N, C-alpha and C positions, 0 to 999 in steps of 0.2 A: 784382262780388263783391269783398269785402275780408276780410282776416284781421285779427282783433283781437289786438294784442300789448300788452305793458306800455308800449311807446313810442308807441302810437297805431295807427291803421288802416293796413294795407298793401294797396294795390290789387293785384288778381290779373288778369292779362291772358292770354288764350289765344293760342296761335300754332300754326297747322296745320303749320308747318315745324320745330317743336321736335322733338327726338329723343324716341322712345318711352321712357316710364318715366323722364323727366328733368324736373326743375324748376330754374329759375334765379332766384336772388334778386339783383337788380342795383341798385346805388345809382348812378343815372345821372350824378350830378355828379362821379363818379370816372373817367368814360370820356371820351376825346377822340379825334378823328380827326386823323391826321397824314399828311403827304405830303412826299416829297422835293422836289417842285416845286409850282408853282401849279396849281390845277385848279378846276373842270373846264376842259378845253381841247380844241381840235380834234385828233382822232386822225389821224395820218398813215397813208396807205396805203403798201403796199410799192412799187406801181407809180408813184405820183405823190407829189409833195412838197407839194402845196397843200392836201391834205385833202379835196378834192372828188372824188366818183366819179360818172360819168355812168351813168344807168340805161338799159340797152339797150332795154327794152320801153316806155319812156315818154319824153316830152320834158321831162326833169327832171334835177336833180342831187341827189345824196345827200351829206349832211354828217354825219359821226359825231363826237359829242362824248362825252368820257368823262374819268374820273379814276381814279387808282390810289391808294387810301387804305388805311391800316391803322388799326385801332382799338388803343388802348393804355389800360391802366388804371393810375392813379396810386396806388390803394389796393386791391390784390387781396384782402386780408384782410377787406374790408368787403363782399365779394360772395360768393355761394355757388352751387355746382353740386351739386344734390341728386339722388341716385338713389332713385327711388320703388319701393316694393314692387310686384311684378307679380302 
């Protein structure tokens, strides 16, 4: 589905995790992901320092990979958070 505007068609995407009675208009080129360090990387466990965990019920190892990112917007005025009538 698209919404026709004087500036052209805007695609409309559904999201089951979006808040009730909310709509967001996002200009994707104004958003970036930032991290203090490099990522993704092996996540360290509290008990071990090598990042590997042995699985007690199987003959295997478990490795956890992750990253801690934050999203930042360089032009918040170009995006919108809209409350819809209920």
